Wavefront OBJ file of the C-alpha trace (Angstrom):
o trace
v -18.900 -83.621 -33.448
v -20.243 -81.308 -36.101
v -23.455 -80.857 -33.917
v -21.460 -79.722 -30.810
v -19.482 -77.189 -33.246
v -22.738 -75.678 -34.332
v -24.190 -75.483 -30.947
v -20.780 -73.772 -29.699
v -20.984 -71.246 -32.513
v -24.516 -70.481 -31.963
v -23.954 -69.978 -28.244
v -21.379 -67.601 -28.995
v -23.240 -65.615 -31.405
v -25.953 -65.347 -28.878
v -23.633 -64.133 -26.228
v -22.483 -61.399 -28.521
v -25.994 -60.465 -29.449
v -27.000 -60.329 -25.627
v -23.923 -58.159 -25.021
v -24.774 -55.556 -27.798
v -28.675 -55.627 -27.238
v -30.116 -52.132 -26.042
v -30.746 -51.568 -22.281
v -33.045 -49.105 -20.674
v -31.475 -46.782 -18.485
v -34.008 -44.915 -16.296
v -33.111 -41.678 -14.932
v -33.438 -41.389 -10.841
v -32.755 -37.856 -10.580
v -31.614 -34.385 -12.081
v -28.018 -33.975 -13.638
v -25.723 -33.766 -16.504
v -26.184 -36.430 -19.044
v -22.337 -37.796 -18.642
v -22.273 -37.653 -14.870
v -20.880 -40.437 -12.733
v -22.670 -39.572 -9.641
v -25.391 -42.047 -8.693
v -28.933 -40.840 -9.304
v -27.652 -37.455 -10.558
v -29.191 -38.520 -13.062
v -28.530 -42.303 -13.755
v -28.576 -45.205 -11.454
v -25.180 -46.207 -10.253
v -23.688 -43.254 -12.082
v -23.326 -45.101 -15.393
v -24.793 -43.011 -18.391
v -26.693 -44.815 -21.304
v -24.241 -46.129 -24.102
v -25.136 -45.267 -27.581
v -27.106 -48.686 -28.183
v -29.096 -47.987 -24.817
v -32.404 -46.127 -24.733
v -33.264 -43.653 -21.870
v -36.306 -43.295 -19.848
v -36.469 -39.692 -18.382
v -39.891 -39.178 -16.552
v -41.256 -36.100 -14.915
v -40.060 -34.085 -13.043
v -36.171 -35.067 -13.783
v -34.392 -32.959 -16.047
v -31.214 -34.123 -17.747
v -28.629 -31.735 -19.211
v -26.554 -32.164 -22.163
v -23.676 -29.937 -21.610
v -21.162 -31.410 -24.186
v -22.034 -34.430 -26.312
v -24.224 -37.388 -25.815
v -25.421 -40.239 -27.904
v -28.218 -42.601 -27.136
v -30.381 -45.095 -29.477
v -33.551 -43.186 -28.596
v -35.392 -41.219 -25.539
v -38.890 -41.367 -24.166
v -40.686 -40.282 -20.905
v -42.534 -37.571 -19.744
v -39.396 -35.482 -18.337
v -36.982 -33.009 -20.142
v -33.832 -33.057 -21.808
v -32.185 -29.656 -21.821
v -29.417 -28.782 -24.462
v -26.363 -26.668 -23.255
v -24.875 -24.127 -25.192
v -23.019 -25.757 -28.335
v -23.707 -29.194 -26.967
v -24.695 -31.972 -29.335
v -27.145 -34.719 -28.796
v -27.290 -37.712 -31.240
v -30.175 -40.064 -31.676
v -29.051 -42.997 -33.297
v -32.549 -44.609 -33.866
v -31.526 -48.217 -34.755
v -34.949 -49.269 -34.155
v -37.061 -47.862 -37.079
v -39.860 -46.962 -34.641
v -37.993 -44.696 -32.069
v -36.456 -41.609 -31.631
v -37.622 -38.649 -29.246
v -41.352 -38.517 -30.087
v -42.320 -39.937 -26.676
v -40.193 -37.639 -24.796
v -42.013 -34.755 -22.859
v -39.520 -31.895 -24.144
v -36.179 -31.119 -25.317
v -35.326 -27.768 -24.255
v -33.102 -26.536 -27.248
v -33.038 -22.788 -26.343
v -29.304 -22.376 -25.596
v -27.265 -20.837 -28.349
v -25.614 -23.431 -30.579
v -26.907 -26.482 -29.622
v -27.414 -29.430 -32.233
v -29.745 -32.503 -32.342
v -29.002 -35.090 -34.664
v -31.215 -37.853 -35.633
v -29.461 -40.676 -37.580
v -32.533 -42.914 -37.923
v -35.985 -42.549 -39.174
v -36.638 -38.654 -39.437
v -40.539 -39.286 -38.713
v -39.844 -39.762 -35.165
v -38.188 -36.455 -34.732
v -40.078 -34.607 -32.408
v -42.363 -31.738 -33.387
v -40.779 -28.577 -31.603
v -38.451 -25.807 -32.166
v -34.884 -26.548 -32.410
v -31.600 -24.563 -32.572
v -29.455 -26.640 -35.119
v -31.277 -29.743 -36.416
v -29.864 -32.348 -38.776
v -31.880 -35.325 -40.000
v -29.252 -37.603 -41.469
v -30.845 -40.909 -41.746
v -33.878 -41.942 -43.578
v -37.608 -41.297 -43.726
v -39.678 -38.018 -43.602
v -40.159 -35.490 -40.744
v -43.917 -34.711 -41.191
v -44.849 -32.233 -38.236
v -48.791 -32.364 -38.918
v -51.082 -34.554 -36.988
v -49.880 -38.026 -36.392
v -52.094 -39.232 -33.742
v -49.293 -38.973 -30.954
v -50.219 -37.105 -27.724
v -48.217 -33.975 -27.569
v -46.447 -34.421 -30.840
v -49.251 -33.579 -33.200
v -49.815 -30.575 -35.711
v -47.033 -28.096 -34.770
v -45.119 -25.292 -36.525
v -41.375 -25.586 -35.935
v -38.633 -22.754 -35.958
v -35.005 -23.758 -36.214
v -33.058 -21.042 -34.855
v -29.723 -22.029 -36.685
v -29.152 -24.361 -39.291
v -31.245 -27.055 -40.833
v -29.556 -30.050 -42.478
v -31.022 -33.006 -44.336
v -28.641 -35.990 -45.355
v -28.907 -39.786 -46.213
v -32.123 -40.162 -47.462
v -33.999 -38.021 -44.754
v -36.448 -35.376 -45.869
v -39.170 -32.997 -45.075
v -43.192 -33.369 -45.801
v -44.409 -30.394 -44.054
v -47.443 -30.704 -42.126
v -47.219 -27.217 -40.539
v -45.152 -24.121 -40.944
v -41.356 -24.581 -40.444
v -39.169 -21.403 -40.382
v -35.241 -21.625 -40.567
v -33.591 -18.745 -39.300
v -30.127 -19.878 -40.731
v -29.150 -22.027 -43.556
v -31.016 -25.001 -45.113
v -28.869 -27.640 -46.798
v -30.632 -30.578 -48.697
v -28.216 -33.460 -49.325
v -28.077 -35.267 -52.658
v -30.506 -38.068 -51.281
v -32.915 -35.755 -49.466
v -36.374 -34.105 -50.386
v -37.806 -31.040 -48.791
v -41.301 -30.879 -49.744
v -43.113 -27.509 -48.317
v -46.482 -29.352 -49.141
v -49.626 -26.988 -47.887
v -47.546 -25.113 -45.461
v -45.542 -21.891 -45.578
v -41.732 -22.413 -45.236
v -39.368 -19.684 -44.635
v -35.427 -19.719 -44.934
v -33.827 -16.690 -43.896
v -30.357 -17.930 -44.393
v -28.767 -19.459 -47.506
v -30.587 -22.809 -49.121
v -28.319 -25.234 -50.947
v -29.828 -27.845 -52.850
v -28.197 -30.936 -53.735
v -31.112 -33.191 -53.626
v -34.832 -31.775 -54.369
v -36.693 -28.760 -53.142
v -40.327 -28.862 -54.233
v -43.895 -27.976 -53.188
v -46.427 -30.890 -54.051
v -49.499 -28.882 -52.610
v -49.748 -25.224 -53.298
v -53.219 -24.518 -52.494
v -52.584 -20.952 -51.333
v -52.383 -17.645 -53.399
v -50.028 -16.106 -50.962
v -46.292 -15.913 -51.374
v -45.533 -18.256 -48.442
v -42.420 -20.360 -49.640
v -40.168 -17.504 -48.873
v -36.118 -18.016 -49.329
v -33.122 -15.709 -49.182
v -30.558 -17.081 -51.422
v -30.730 -20.075 -53.354
v -28.060 -22.368 -54.789
v -28.753 -25.348 -56.673
v -25.905 -27.739 -56.866
v -25.160 -30.076 -59.934
v -27.450 -32.992 -59.526
v -29.901 -30.822 -57.418
v -33.434 -29.847 -58.642
v -35.660 -27.131 -57.648
v -39.102 -28.211 -58.802
v -41.626 -25.393 -58.586
v -44.519 -27.741 -59.233
v -47.701 -26.003 -60.456
v -47.752 -23.568 -57.635
v -47.188 -19.604 -57.142
v -46.060 -19.558 -53.673
v -42.135 -19.400 -54.457
v -40.436 -15.837 -53.362
v -36.757 -15.057 -53.534
v -35.416 -12.226 -51.751
v -31.731 -12.550 -52.699
v -30.104 -14.408 -55.492
v -30.458 -17.838 -57.221
v -27.388 -19.758 -58.540
v -28.251 -22.637 -60.625
v -25.750 -25.298 -61.546
v -28.428 -27.925 -61.400
v -32.077 -27.901 -62.532
v -35.039 -25.568 -62.123
v -38.317 -26.783 -63.690
v -41.926 -26.747 -63.210
v -45.233 -27.333 -64.616
v -48.492 -25.158 -65.406
v -48.390 -22.015 -63.352
v -45.239 -22.838 -61.275
v -43.666 -19.328 -60.686
v -40.704 -17.667 -58.950
v -41.246 -14.129 -57.872
v -38.121 -12.345 -57.254
v -38.933 -9.922 -54.564
v -35.742 -8.436 -53.303
v -32.192 -7.416 -54.709
v -29.990 -10.366 -56.203
v -28.068 -11.998 -59.037
v -29.588 -14.850 -60.981
v -26.444 -16.535 -62.052
v -24.951 -20.336 -62.599
v -23.818 -22.594 -65.320
v -27.330 -24.189 -65.981
v -30.207 -22.415 -67.485
v -33.296 -21.978 -65.428
v -36.414 -23.159 -67.161
v -39.425 -22.215 -64.768
v -42.984 -21.976 -66.243
v -43.153 -18.077 -65.172
v -41.066 -15.585 -63.619
v -41.956 -12.255 -61.740
v -39.320 -9.479 -61.225
v -40.621 -7.350 -58.465
v -37.083 -6.251 -56.948
v -33.813 -5.103 -58.416
v -32.814 -8.462 -60.334
v -29.401 -8.756 -62.156
v -29.748 -11.392 -64.920
v -26.343 -13.369 -65.611
v -27.784 -16.713 -66.590
v -30.228 -17.828 -69.233
v -33.888 -18.054 -67.950
v -36.103 -19.805 -70.394
v -39.860 -19.712 -69.405
v -42.056 -22.663 -70.413
v -45.589 -21.231 -69.909
v -45.716 -17.535 -70.314
v -43.676 -14.508 -70.701
v -41.940 -12.859 -67.732
v -43.498 -10.018 -65.812
v -41.091 -7.015 -65.358
v -42.496 -4.875 -62.387
v -39.486 -2.969 -61.040
v -35.700 -3.124 -62.286
v -33.760 -5.590 -64.146
v -29.969 -5.112 -64.400
v -27.875 -6.441 -67.351
v -24.104 -6.646 -67.082
v -22.219 -6.609 -70.456
v -18.979 -8.392 -68.681
v -21.752 -11.412 -67.540
v -24.654 -11.206 -70.155
v -27.672 -13.460 -69.561
v -30.517 -13.805 -71.476
v -34.367 -14.182 -71.029
v -36.196 -16.214 -73.580
v -39.678 -16.715 -74.589
v -39.634 -19.884 -76.824
v -41.217 -19.465 -80.223
v -43.527 -22.271 -79.575
v -45.503 -20.243 -76.902
v -46.169 -17.848 -79.836
v -46.008 -14.776 -77.258
v -44.659 -11.273 -77.414
v -42.303 -10.014 -74.852
v -43.714 -6.946 -72.918
v -41.018 -4.677 -71.067
v -41.870 -2.451 -68.480
v -40.221 -1.019 -65.292
v -36.523 -0.111 -65.236
v -33.456 -1.321 -67.086
v -30.135 -0.709 -65.621
v -27.116 -1.293 -67.962
v -23.727 -1.917 -66.343
v -20.009 -3.438 -67.033
v -18.030 -4.736 -64.344
v -15.481 -6.143 -66.645
v -12.886 -4.758 -68.837
v -13.200 -2.056 -71.327
v -15.346 -3.130 -74.530
v -12.751 -2.724 -77.187
v -14.646 -3.658 -80.533
v -18.245 -3.464 -81.619
v -20.224 -6.210 -79.764
v -23.951 -7.117 -80.072
v -25.449 -8.511 -76.896
v -28.694 -10.657 -77.022
v -30.384 -10.175 -73.740
v -33.985 -11.297 -74.791
v -35.263 -13.738 -77.370
v -38.991 -14.042 -78.380
v -41.393 -14.044 -81.335
v -41.923 -10.343 -80.945
v -41.247 -7.291 -78.382
v -44.143 -5.148 -78.524
v -42.426 -2.670 -80.695
v -42.429 0.283 -80.091
v -42.839 0.248 -76.176
v -39.986 -0.651 -74.109
v -38.679 -0.309 -70.636
v -40.045 2.955 -68.972
v -36.628 3.841 -68.050
v -33.144 2.676 -69.239
v -29.929 3.927 -67.346
v -26.930 3.443 -69.269
v -23.596 2.006 -68.078
v -21.648 5.334 -68.330
v -18.985 4.738 -70.975
v -18.703 8.138 -71.903
v -18.367 9.981 -75.267
v -15.998 7.439 -76.658
v -18.776 4.814 -76.908
v -22.208 4.348 -78.745
v -25.073 2.250 -77.615
v -27.577 1.070 -80.286
v -30.630 -0.144 -78.442
v -32.620 -2.642 -80.559
v -34.457 -4.148 -77.476
v -37.820 -3.822 -78.983
v -36.626 -5.075 -82.414
v -34.729 -8.131 -81.577
v -33.887 -8.218 -78.137
v -30.439 -6.758 -78.619
v -28.179 -3.807 -77.771
v -24.921 -3.249 -79.557
v -21.978 -1.390 -77.862
v -19.635 0.469 -80.283
v -16.327 1.714 -78.812
v -14.595 4.695 -80.791
v -11.630 3.252 -82.867
v -8.901 4.818 -84.814
v -7.750 2.555 -87.665
v -4.758 3.055 -89.987
v -3.604 1.645 -93.318
v -0.689 2.481 -95.277
v -0.276 2.486 -99.122
v 2.297 4.078 -101.336
v 3.956 5.937 -98.512
v 0.410 7.326 -97.434
v -1.123 6.865 -94.170
v -5.081 6.715 -94.018
v -6.727 7.232 -90.629
v -10.181 6.370 -90.375
v -13.054 6.406 -87.792
v -16.631 6.610 -87.418
v -17.035 10.324 -87.409
v -21.075 10.045 -88.088
v -21.406 8.057 -84.813
v -18.847 10.008 -83.009
v -19.023 13.599 -84.266
v -17.008 16.400 -82.621
v -13.640 14.451 -82.469
v -10.503 16.104 -83.715
v -7.476 14.097 -84.971
v -4.395 15.361 -83.291
v -0.806 14.749 -83.692
v 2.523 14.751 -81.814
v 6.096 13.206 -81.977
v 7.023 13.364 -78.114
v 6.728 9.666 -77.077
v 7.696 10.598 -73.522
v 4.582 13.131 -73.293
v 1.583 11.039 -74.324
v -0.360 12.260 -71.563
v 0.852 15.849 -71.828
v -0.589 18.960 -73.542
v 1.599 19.085 -76.615
v -1.033 17.480 -78.875
v -1.614 19.523 -82.119
v -5.054 19.256 -84.178
v -4.209 18.399 -87.841
v -7.655 20.225 -88.861
v -9.422 16.798 -89.455
v -12.712 16.496 -87.913
v -14.264 14.068 -90.240
v -12.939 10.482 -91.514
v -10.895 9.699 -93.157
v -7.587 11.509 -93.164
v -4.735 11.022 -95.346
v -1.219 12.167 -95.271
v 2.421 11.180 -96.569
v 4.841 9.001 -94.252
v 8.435 8.657 -94.458
v 10.895 5.811 -92.847
v 13.497 8.636 -91.992
v 11.103 10.706 -90.020
v 10.777 10.254 -86.282
v 7.504 8.193 -85.011
v 4.226 10.323 -85.279
v 1.510 9.565 -82.861
v -2.188 10.061 -83.647
v -5.230 10.381 -81.256
v -8.866 11.258 -81.378
v -9.978 14.212 -78.920
v -12.707 16.433 -77.883
v -10.226 18.866 -76.253
l 1 2 3 4 5 6 7 8 9 10 11 12 13 14 15 16 17 18 19 20 21 22 23 24 25 26 27 28 29 30 31 32 33 34 35 36 37 38 39 40 41 42 43 44 45 46 47 48 49 50 51 52 53 54 55 56 57 58 59 60 61 62 63 64 65 66 67 68 69 70 71 72 73 74 75 76 77 78 79 80 81 82 83 84 85 86 87 88 89 90 91 92 93 94 95 96 97 98 99 100 101 102 103 104 105 106 107 108 109 110 111 112 113 114 115 116 117 118 119 120 121 122 123 124 125 126 127 128 129 130 131 132 133 134 135 136 137 138 139 140 141 142 143 144 145 146 147 148 149 150 151 152 153 154 155 156 157 158 159 160 161 162 163 164 165 166 167 168 169 170 171 172 173 174 175 176 177 178 179 180 181 182 183 184 185 186 187 188 189 190 191 192 193 194 195 196 197 198 199 200 201 202 203 204 205 206 207 208 209 210 211 212 213 214 215 216 217 218 219 220 221 222 223 224 225 226 227 228 229 230 231 232 233 234 235 236 237 238 239 240 241 242 243 244 245 246 247 248 249 250 251 252 253 254 255 256 257 258 259 260 261 262 263 264 265 266 267 268 269 270 271 272 273 274 275 276 277 278 279 280 281 282 283 284 285 286 287 288 289 290 291 292 293 294 295 296 297 298 299 300 301 302 303 304 305 306 307 308 309 310 311 312 313 314 315 316 317 318 319 320 321 322 323 324 325 326 327 328 329 330 331 332 333 334 335 336 337 338 339 340 341 342 343 344 345 346 347 348 349 350 351 352 353 354 355 356 357 358 359 360 361 362 363 364 365 366 367 368 369 370 371 372 373 374 375 376 377 378 379 380 381 382 383 384 385 386 387 388 389 390 391 392 393 394 395 396 397 398 399 400 401 402 403 404 405 406 407 408 409 410 411 412 413 414 415 416 417 418 419 420 421 422 423 424 425 426 427 428 429 430 431 432 433 434 435 436 437 438 439 440 441 442 443 444 445 446 447 448 449 450 451 452 453 454
């Protein structure tokens, strides 16, 4: 009795497995993927199911107008993607994808090809939007497959890495849109140039394990490193940024690993950057901490420092290196007015090549009510001193004081008309130097004082 039960169960399981096993559907004509017209393109008008594989031989061309899902595709023919259409390759068999297909025509705007299996079997060619969301690495170098060897690739739209899928470049890859590197993914540009013209978001790892070039050929626009993400510069000097870097994860490197900032952008985020070396060749606003680990930074163009978002560049004492300023420094304040004396430490090093500083320093335009002390070549600081009027009362005497040495030329003025603070009825009291003392009485009207150069 037990034997019969086991045989029955096995028979049932084998029946289920047979029902779910992949079937090869061979195109017998041209047509739209989901067409139910016999031989246009599928025999009997039955499109492949997600568990099936498709065989498309030349000269047949199958068009994906909306959405299609298939296990894998092979053959000498063509799949043509329509505008905004999506083709999903399940890739349940670890050794299958589209590598053995003649061509996927992805020139139509907005189309997307998604590989859910082994990224290694993603066909080496241009795409519009490409998603590798399974496992394995796309290597677009020579792999010994006819028609799918060493090949530069251009992604006209967005490039997304998810799951544990990654990229190990064997040839150039250019992404015209955005590059997204998921938490379990790694993008290794290796010995080949990589260009991302949109935004790069790193939640996994961005790295270069080769770096045999002296050219700036790892070129990015804006890069954001999310918490848990890592930008590992390695020991290469190819990295170039044309825009901004926001680091909420980790930016590291070894040896001569370098970020060269070429364009206009902001270096911000909640986590300090710790690259071996940085070269500022564009117009770069520092709103985060950059602590170099091998050599002092290279200032070749314009640095912007914002008192509202003060960043800092650190050359650790352990390097025993002075910090050499050059180029232009622009000071700005995008926040509220500074109302008390505040010292900002923008640079930290063992020395600052005193007395040589930036070639040009452009101030924030605070006006006559502020004084700025520039100690950048002494201790890396700038102190902002606002003009303030202090008052103290002792024994029916009020004493008004201000820094008349730092702010010469100001007159102390008085009035009693509280409704006319912005008016012209202010009177000089004859005091242009601090302090000034006068009697007060609780029975008199309120008296208003101000400092003015008018």
